[in-house]
FIPATI-742359 format. One record per residue (C-alpha): residue in one letter; residue number from 1; x, y, z. Coordinates in steps of 0.1 Angstrom, whole numbers. Example, Ala and Ser with C-alpha at 12.3 -4.5 7.8 and 13.67 -1.06 7.14 Angstrom:
BEGIN
<A; 1; <123; -45; 78>>
<S; 2; <137; -11; 71>>
This chain:
BEGIN
<M; 1; <80; -86; 111>>
<Q; 2; <88; -50; 119>>
<F; 3; <102; -20; 101>>
<V; 4; <135; -8; 115>>
<K; 5; <151; 24; 104>>
<W; 6; <186; 20; 91>>
<E; 7; <202; 38; 120>>
<D; 8; <187; 13; 144>>
<L; 9; <198; -18; 125>>
<K; 10; <222; -42; 144>>
<E; 11; <243; -71; 133>>
<G; 12; <226; -104; 135>>
<M; 13; <191; -92; 127>>
<R; 14; <173; -113; 101>>
<L; 15; <159; -99; 69>>
<A; 16; <122; -104; 64>>
<R; 17; <122; -92; 28>>
<P; 18; <149; -95; 1>>
<I; 19; <170; -65; -10>>
<Y; 20; <175; -59; -47>>
<S; 21; <196; -34; -66>>
<K; 22; <179; -8; -87>>
<S; 23; <185; -30; -117>>
<G; 24; <166; -59; -101>>
<V; 25; <196; -80; -90>>
<L; 26; <191; -98; -57>>
<L; 27; <217; -85; -32>>
<F; 28; <205; -100; 1>>
<E; 29; <183; -131; 6>>
<R; 30; <154; -133; 30>>
<N; 31; <163; -147; 64>>
<S; 32; <200; -138; 60>>
<K; 33; <216; -122; 90>>
<L; 34; <228; -86; 88>>
<T; 35; <265; -80; 88>>
<K; 36; <283; -47; 92>>
<G; 37; <287; -46; 55>>
<A; 38; <250; -52; 48>>
<I; 39; <241; -24; 72>>
<D; 40; <265; -1; 55>>
<S; 41; <249; -10; 21>>
<V; 42; <215; -1; 34>>
<K; 43; <228; 33; 44>>
<N; 44; <246; 37; 11>>
<F; 45; <215; 28; -8>>
<G; 46; <197; 56; 10>>
<L; 47; <170; 32; 23>>
<L; 48; <148; 46; 51>>
<G; 49; <151; 12; 67>>
<I; 50; <143; -25; 61>>
<Y; 51; <118; -51; 74>>
<I; 52; <133; -74; 101>>
<L; 53; <121; -107; 115>>
<E; 54; <116; -109; 152>>
<P; 55; <140; -133; 170>>
<A; 56; <114; -162; 173>>
<E; 57; <95; -155; 141>>
<P; 58; <94; -181; 114>>
<L; 59; <102; -170; 79>>
<P; 60; <69; -162; 61>>
<P; 61; <64; -179; 27>>
<M; 62; <69; -158; -4>>
<S; 63; <57; -172; -37>>
<E; 64; <74; -167; -71>>
<E; 65; <45; -144; -79>>
<D; 66; <54; -123; -49>>
<M; 67; <91; -122; -59>>
<E; 68; <81; -112; -95>>
<F; 69; <60; -83; -81>>
<E; 70; <92; -70; -64>>
<R; 71; <113; -74; -96>>
<F; 72; <86; -58; -117>>
<E; 73; <83; -29; -94>>
<I; 74; <120; -22; -91>>
<K; 75; <125; -21; -129>>
<M; 76; <93; 0; -135>>
<V; 77; <100; 25; -108>>
<S; 78; <134; 32; -123>>
<T; 79; <118; 38; -156>>
<L; 80; <92; 60; -140>>
<Q; 81; <119; 81; -122>>
<D; 82; <135; 88; -156>>
<E; 83; <101; 98; -170>>
<M; 84; <93; 121; -142>>
<E; 85; <127; 139; -146>>
<R; 86; <120; 142; -183>>
<I; 87; <85; 157; -177>>
<I; 88; <99; 181; -150>>
<S; 89; <128; 193; -172>>
<T; 90; <111; 194; -207>>
<K; 91; <74; 196; -199>>
<R; 92; <70; 167; -223>>
<Y; 93; <63; 130; -217>>
<K; 94; <75; 100; -236>>
<N; 95; <71; 67; -217>>
<L; 96; <42; 74; -193>>
<P; 97; <15; 57; -215>>
<T; 98; <37; 26; -219>>
<I; 99; <42; 24; -181>>
<A; 100; <5; 28; -175>>
<S; 101; <-3; 1; -201>>
<Q; 102; <21; -23; -186>>
<I; 103; <5; -18; -152>>
<L; 104; <-29; -24; -166>>
<R; 105; <-17; -56; -184>>
<A; 106; <-3; -69; -152>>
<Y; 107; <-29; -58; -126>>
<G; 108; <-59; -44; -145>>
<H; 109; <-76; -78; -152>>
<L; 110; <-70; -100; -121>>
<E; 111; <-100; -120; -108>>
<D; 112; <-84; -132; -76>>
<K; 113; <-73; -111; -47>>
<V; 114; <-36; -103; -45>>
<T; 115; <-12; -96; -16>>
<I; 116; <2; -61; -18>>
<Y; 117; <37; -61; -2>>
<Q; 118; <50; -27; 10>>
<N; 119; <84; -22; -5>>
<L; 120; <117; -8; 7>>
<R; 121; <120; 29; -1>>
<S; 122; <147; 56; -1>>
<R; 123; <144; 93; -2>>
<D; 124; <156; 91; -38>>
<D; 125; <127; 70; -50>>
<F; 126; <101; 75; -23>>
<V; 127; <76; 95; -43>>
<C; 128; <79; 74; -75>>
<R; 129; <74; 42; -55>>
<H; 130; <43; 57; -39>>
<M; 131; <29; 68; -72>>
<F; 132; <36; 34; -88>>
<N; 133; <19; 15; -60>>
<T; 134; <-10; 39; -62>>
<A; 135; <-13; 32; -99>>
<I; 136; <-14; -5; -93>>
<L; 137; <-42; -1; -68>>
<C; 138; <-61; 21; -92>>
<A; 139; <-57; -5; -119>>
<M; 140; <-72; -32; -97>>
<I; 141; <-100; -11; -83>>
<T; 142; <-112; 2; -117>>
<H; 143; <-112; -34; -130>>
<R; 144; <-134; -45; -101>>
<M; 145; <-157; -16; -108>>
<N; 146; <-159; -26; -145>>
<V; 147; <-146; 8; -156>>
<A; 148; <-141; 12; -194>>
<L; 149; <-105; 5; -205>>
<D; 150; <-99; 41; -217>>
<D; 151; <-111; 55; -183>>
<Q; 152; <-90; 29; -165>>
<L; 153; <-59; 40; -184>>
<T; 154; <-66; 77; -176>>
<T; 155; <-70; 69; -139>>
<V; 156; <-37; 49; -139>>
<N; 157; <-19; 78; -157>>
<A; 158; <-33; 102; -131>>
<A; 159; <-20; 80; -103>>
<L; 160; <15; 79; -119>>
<L; 161; <14; 118; -120>>
<H; 162; <-5; 129; -89>>
<D; 163; <25; 136; -67>>
<I; 164; <49; 148; -93>>
<G; 165; <51; 182; -75>>
<K; 166; <69; 164; -46>>
<I; 167; <97; 150; -67>>
<N; 168; <131; 168; -60>>
<S; 169; <117; 184; -28>>
<D; 170; <134; 178; 5>>
<N; 171; <103; 186; 26>>
<P; 172; <104; 159; 53>>
<V; 173; <66; 158; 55>>
<I; 174; <68; 139; 22>>
<Y; 175; <86; 110; 39>>
<G; 176; <62; 108; 68>>
<R; 177; <74; 133; 94>>
<K; 178; <46; 149; 113>>
<P; 179; <40; 185; 100>>
<E; 180; <53; 214; 120>>
<A; 181; <44; 251; 117>>
<G; 182; <43; 262; 81>>
<D; 183; <49; 227; 68>>
<E; 184; <14; 221; 56>>
<E; 185; <12; 252; 35>>
<A; 186; <45; 245; 18>>
<Y; 187; <35; 208; 13>>
<N; 188; <2; 218; -4>>
<K; 189; <20; 243; -26>>
<L; 190; <42; 214; -39>>
<M; 191; <10; 196; -48>>
<F; 192; <-6; 225; -67>>
<D; 193; <27; 232; -85>>
<G; 194; <25; 196; -97>>
<L; 195; <-10; 203; -111>>
<D; 196; <4; 232; -131>>
<L; 197; <31; 209; -144>>
<I; 198; <6; 183; -155>>
<E; 199; <-14; 210; -173>>
<Q; 200; <17; 221; -192>>
<A; 201; <29; 186; -201>>
<F; 202; <-5; 170; -209>>
<S; 203; <-25; 200; -223>>
<G; 204; <-31; 180; -255>>
<E; 205; <-45; 149; -237>>
<G; 206; <-79; 164; -228>>
<P; 207; <-91; 177; -194>>
<A; 208; <-98; 143; -177>>
<L; 209; <-62; 136; -165>>
<K; 210; <-58; 169; -147>>
<R; 211; <-94; 169; -135>>
<I; 212; <-88; 136; -117>>
<C; 213; <-57; 149; -99>>
<T; 214; <-72; 183; -91>>
<Q; 215; <-105; 169; -77>>
<A; 216; <-86; 143; -56>>
<L; 217; <-63; 169; -42>>
<R; 218; <-89; 196; -34>>
<N; 219; <-113; 171; -18>>
<R; 220; <-85; 158; 5>>
<I; 221; <-74; 193; 15>>
<D; 222; <-109; 207; 19>>
<Y; 223; <-121; 177; 39>>
<S; 224; <-91; 179; 63>>
<N; 225; <-100; 216; 68>>
<G; 226; <-136; 208; 78>>
<V; 227; <-153; 217; 45>>
<D; 228; <-185; 198; 36>>
<I; 229; <-177; 180; 3>>
<K; 230; <-207; 156; 2>>
<S; 231; <-226; 176; -24>>
<R; 232; <-196; 178; -48>>
<K; 233; <-198; 161; -82>>
<T; 234; <-165; 142; -81>>
<I; 235; <-157; 120; -110>>
<L; 236; <-150; 83; -104>>
<G; 237; <-113; 85; -113>>
<A; 238; <-107; 111; -85>>
<K; 239; <-126; 89; -60>>
<V; 240; <-105; 59; -69>>
<L; 241; <-73; 80; -67>>
<I; 242; <-82; 93; -32>>
<V; 243; <-86; 58; -18>>
<A; 244; <-56; 43; -35>>
<N; 245; <-34; 72; -25>>
<K; 246; <-44; 70; 11>>
<Y; 247; <-40; 33; 13>>
<D; 248; <-4; 34; 2>>
<E; 249; <3; 64; 24>>
<M; 250; <-10; 47; 55>>
<T; 251; <5; 12; 50>>
<G; 252; <38; 22; 35>>
<M; 253; <71; 29; 54>>
<S; 254; <80; 64; 65>>
<L; 255; <106; 84; 84>>
<S; 256; <87; 78; 116>>
<G; 257; <92; 41; 111>>
<E; 258; <55; 35; 118>>
<S; 259; <28; 24; 94>>
<E; 260; <-8; 14; 99>>
<S; 261; <-21; -21; 93>>
<E; 262; <-41; -28; 62>>
<L; 263; <-72; -33; 83>>
<A; 264; <-67; 0; 102>>
<C; 265; <-66; 17; 69>>
<I; 266; <-99; 1; 58>>
<K; 267; <-115; 11; 91>>
<H; 268; <-103; 47; 85>>
<F; 269; <-120; 46; 51>>
<M; 270; <-152; 34; 67>>
<D; 271; <-151; 61; 94>>
<H; 272; <-149; 88; 68>>
<P; 273; <-175; 80; 41>>
<D; 274; <-178; 116; 29>>
<L; 275; <-142; 115; 16>>
<Y; 276; <-138; 78; 7>>
<D; 277; <-165; 65; -16>>
<K; 278; <-179; 32; -1>>
<D; 279; <-181; 15; -35>>
<V; 280; <-145; 23; -43>>
<V; 281; <-135; 10; -8>>
<Q; 282; <-154; -22; -14>>
<A; 283; <-136; -26; -47>>
<L; 284; <-103; -23; -29>>
<I; 285; <-113; -49; -3>>
<D; 286; <-123; -72; -32>>
<S; 287; <-90; -67; -49>>
<I; 288; <-64; -73; -21>>
<R; 289; <-59; -99; 6>>
<I; 290; <-63; -84; 41>>
<L; 291; <-80; -107; 66>>
<F; 292; <-73; -141; 50>>
<T; 293; <-66; -176; 64>>
<G; 294; <-36; -176; 86>>
<V; 295; <-36; -140; 97>>
<S; 296; <-33; -134; 134>>
<V; 297; <-57; -107; 148>>
<I; 298; <-68; -89; 179>>
<L; 299; <-106; -89; 186>>
<N; 300; <-124; -59; 201>>
<T; 301; <-126; -80; 233>>
<G; 302; <-88; -82; 236>>
<E; 303; <-88; -118; 225>>
<K; 304; <-60; -129; 201>>
<A; 305; <-71; -152; 173>>
<L; 306; <-62; -168; 140>>
<I; 307; <-84; -164; 110>>
<L; 308; <-97; -197; 96>>
<S; 309; <-118; -182; 68>>
<E; 310; <-125; -147; 57>>
<N; 311; <-159; -131; 54>>
<T; 312; <-165; -116; 19>>
<E; 313; <-197; -99; 31>>
<N; 314; <-182; -82; 62>>
<I; 315; <-144; -81; 64>>
<L; 316; <-145; -75; 102>>
<K; 317; <-165; -107; 108>>
<P; 318; <-144; -137; 98>>
<T; 319; <-143; -172; 114>>
<V; 320; <-115; -173; 139>>
<L; 321; <-97; -197; 162>>
<C; 322; <-91; -181; 197>>
<F; 323; <-55; -187; 209>>
<R; 324; <-66; -188; 246>>
<D; 325; <-89; -217; 245>>
<D; 326; <-88; -231; 209>>
<K; 327; <-125; -221; 204>>
<V; 328; <-137; -216; 169>>
<L; 329; <-160; -185; 165>>
<D; 330; <-179; -175; 134>>
<L; 331; <-182; -138; 141>>
<S; 332; <-208; -134; 114>>
<L; 333; <-233; -153; 136>>
<Y; 334; <-258; -133; 157>>
<A; 335; <-244; -149; 189>>
<Y; 336; <-212; -129; 183>>
<S; 337; <-228; -97; 171>>
<D; 338; <-208; -77; 197>>
<M; 339; <-175; -91; 185>>
<W; 340; <-153; -81; 155>>
<V; 341; <-117; -79; 144>>
<K; 342; <-101; -48; 159>>
<D; 343; <-67; -50; 141>>
<I; 344; <-40; -73; 128>>
<M; 345; <-14; -83; 153>>
<K; 346; <19; -65; 149>>
<T; 347; <42; -93; 162>>
<L; 348; <56; -124; 146>>
<D; 349; <45; -111; 112>>
<N; 350; <10; -124; 121>>
<R; 351; <2; -135; 87>>
<Y; 352; <18; -167; 77>>
<I; 353; <21; -187; 109>>
<M; 354; <-6; -212; 97>>
<N; 355; <0; -241; 74>>
<V; 356; <-31; -241; 52>>
<D; 357; <-23; -273; 32>>
<P; 358; <-36; -296; 60>>
<N; 359; <-65; -273; 63>>
<K; 360; <-74; -280; 27>>
<K; 361; <-71; -318; 32>>
<T; 362; <-86; -324; 66>>
<G; 363; <-104; -292; 75>>
<E; 364; <-81; -285; 104>>
<G; 365; <-53; -259; 103>>
<E; 366; <-19; -263; 119>>
<T; 367; <-8; -234; 140>>
<N; 368; <25; -222; 152>>
<N; 369; <20; -198; 181>>
<A; 370; <57; -193; 189>>
């Protein structure tokens, strides 16, 4: 599966993900072939692009739970967009606590890991979709960390607001274009203007909401400028927001058409422990499915392999089946101490090409290495 910008779409390409209207109505099924009319619709919807199956790629399974996530997100993002416009124009909020509560009810109590699908985005809803996804991640992370319900709610509210300064801006850096001269300063100003707006609209809600957003923003900016932030007393909500925000930024679609794999994002967190709190990162790993059974990966040796079972102690050391010689390697063993998963393969979707039902019955997986 690959992300293709709308201007590069061609008739006959197969959809990897369904396309819904803003009201949640299914417009185009998965695996349907693009027609000229469908391509025109993508352009008219303002989508940056869509996810396309490669020619030989089997259609990855998508559960009813996955479909419901898409429908839930579409409807809630539309509500969030209306709320953001209300806050911007009136400096008052109305539905934000309700949106945050619905997110917590849906994602703030889950015991099992979930699959986070990156969604289709347009310039029109790009910022709100990012804030919504960040809020979902914050709900799951704070639950894993046994954060009190009131503090969970405050963190989710902060996630729903943290990028409000970007809304209605046409700065292309927002949508993933690499910064040019002067872009970074203008971009940061949008963020600080957003903090002022949060202060005005939520002055009666106590300092915690703005403090989370402020600390998260200042830590990110200062760290990128080489400032030592290790000794700062950063509240937990800000630490959670920093991780959740970056995860969605790295793995989501952008104007460049490129996104990082979930594993590459986790490794980025591990490489920068002064900015990304290790306990928060572990809570994220414990909340979402990344290297699970059926995912195709590349090892640091260059070998390509299929994950047979994940490693809950060390995400980079699962048990894998090597494609080259069908050898099973438990990378957690000392014999393979110099081997680990380098990244997730970027071709053939690389996630759902293994039938795990026979694996449950007989202990042997069926693979399709087309």
